N, C-alpha and C positions, 0 to 999 in steps of 0.2 A: 398496558403493553405498547401502545402507540408512542408514549413518551420514552419508554426504554429504547424502542427502535430508533426514534429520532436522536437520542443520546448516542447510540452506537454509530449511526451514520455520521453524526457531527464529530465524534472522536476519530473515526476513520479518516474522514476528509481533512479535518484539522491537523491530525498527526502526520498524515502523508504530505500535506502541503507544507507544514512548518519544517519538517525534516528535509524534504527534497529541495525546497526552494529557499530556505533560510539557514537552517542549522549546518547542513553539510557544506554549502558554498562558503559560509563564514569560517568553517574549520580550515578550508584551503586558503582562504584570504588572509587569515590572521595567525595561523600557527607557523607558517614559514617553512615547514618541513612536510613535503607532500606524502612521504611514507607514514609519518605520524598521523597526519590528517586522514589519510586513507584507512589506516587501522582503526581509528576512532569511528570514521564514517561506516566502516564495515560492521562494527558493533551496533551502531545506531540502526542500520538497515536490517540487521538480524533481528533486533528487538521489534522493529516495525513489521517485519514479515511474520514473526510469531504472533504478534498482536492481531494482524489482519487474518491469519489463519484461525486463531481462536475466536475472533469476533464473527467471521463468516460461518464457521461451524456452529457457533452458538445461535446465531440468527436462523440458520437453516434447520437446526434441531428444534428450536422452540417456536418459531414463527412461520415455518415453511408453508403451512396451509393458508395463512393470511396474506401471503405475498402473491403478486401477479406472476405469471410464468416468466415474463421478461425480467422482472426484478429478481426472481429466484435464480435465473440463469446468470445474471450479473454477479450475484453473491457466489455462485459456484465457480464462475470464471475468476473472480477475485481470489478465492481460496486456491485454485489451481496455479494461478500466476505467482502467488506468494510462496506456495510450496516449491514451484520450479526455481524461483529466485533463491530461496533459502537452501533447498536440498541439492540443487544441481549447479546453478551458476556460481553461487558464492564459493563453494569448494573449488570450482575450476579457476576462479579469480585468484584464490590463495595459491593454488598449485602453479598457475602461470607466473605469478610473482616470484615464487620460490625457485622455479626451474627455468625461468627465462622463456616460458611459453608465450602464446599470443595474448598478452594481457589486454591489449587494445580491443581485440575482438570480444573477449569475455566481459570486459568493462562495458562495452557498448550494448551487449545483450542484457547485462544486468540493469543498465540505465533504461533500456527500452522496457524491460519488465516493470521497473519502478514507475515509469511514466504510464504504463498500462494500468497499474494499480491506481495511480492518481486519477486517470481518466474514468475508471470504473467507479471510484469513490465520488467523483464529480457527478457522474450519471446518477448514482443513488441519491446524492444530495439534491440534484435538480428534480428528480422524481418526488422526493419528500417535500421540497419547496412547492412544487406544482400542486400536489394533493393538499397541502396545507393552505395554499392561497385559494384553491377552489372551494375548500371547506369554509374558509374565512369569508370569502366573497359571497357564498351562497346563504350565509346566515343573516 
């Protein structure tokens, strides 16, 4: 179970990091068309949000009792942030783009939510690394 948990945390942190700081910026840098890059980025973020939701709910359902209270709260927060991003903010970004609404505002909120997801995944990774190093050093 510990290895599966480590895999989940690694996938979450790696996916969020690669998407947010490598893939999406490269889309905007190399496609040349911001609307095309934005549309593809939106699809990437939708997949990432759904993945984060599924992962968080899986961890909470299967491993809830083995997690510390703080770690459990981090997973719950991660799920809520991903749900808000996917279910609330992403549709508002699409609507703002189509109607001339406040795209900058909703894009900033979406970016803040993604950064929050990344920070939570970094926190979970840090906790995993800390417990792993303590276990390794105590042996």
